[in-house]
VMD Tcl script that draws the C-alpha trace (Angstrom):
set ca {
  {210.42 133.34 125.14}
  {207.05 133.36 124.44}
  {205.55 130.05 123.76}
  {202.89 129.17 121.37}
  {199.32 127.80 122.16}
  {198.52 124.88 119.75}
  {195.30 125.29 117.82}
  {193.89 122.18 115.88}
  {193.24 123.11 112.40}
  {190.17 121.28 111.47}
  {190.77 118.72 108.30}
  {187.43 119.23 106.39}
  {188.63 116.17 104.43}
  {188.97 114.29 107.71}
  {185.20 115.36 108.57}
  {183.61 114.45 105.16}
  {185.28 110.94 105.09}
  {183.90 110.57 108.74}
  {180.41 111.63 107.83}
  {180.45 109.44 104.96}
  {182.15 106.24 106.67}
  {178.91 107.44 109.39}
  {176.29 107.16 106.73}
  {177.49 103.82 105.13}
  {177.53 102.13 108.74}
  {174.18 103.50 109.31}
  {172.76 102.33 105.88}
  {174.44 98.71 106.07}
  {173.17 98.56 109.45}
  {169.58 99.22 108.20}
  {169.62 96.88 105.19}
  {171.21 94.10 107.45}
  {168.02 94.59 109.84}
  {165.54 94.92 107.13}
  {166.99 91.28 105.62}
  {167.33 89.80 108.89}
  {163.40 90.67 109.76}
  {162.27 89.63 106.22}
  {163.96 86.15 107.04}
  {162.25 85.64 110.62}
  {159.00 86.78 109.13}
  {159.40 84.06 106.32}
  {160.52 81.25 108.64}
  {157.60 81.99 110.95}
  {155.23 82.09 107.99}
  {156.96 78.60 107.07}
  {156.35 76.73 110.62}
  {152.90 77.83 111.21}
  {151.82 76.81 107.37}
  {153.95 73.46 108.18}
  {152.30 72.89 111.74}
  {148.49 73.43 110.12}
  {149.13 70.63 107.40}
  {150.64 68.38 110.02}
}
mol new
graphics top color blue
foreach p $ca { graphics top sphere $p radius 0.5 }
foreach p [lrange $ca 0 end-1] q [lrange $ca 1 end] { graphics top cylinder $p $q radius 0.2 }
display resetview
């Protein structure tokens, strides 16, 4: 009796979904990083302005 070898079949839909998910994660990470950097910059500028006024 001959045993069959298992050959995995690549699912193009699964690869597309995984690629889209990775792109969404990268986009969200970049957006969050830019937003946090902008907030930090504004806080630093505000504290510098407040320390000059005091």
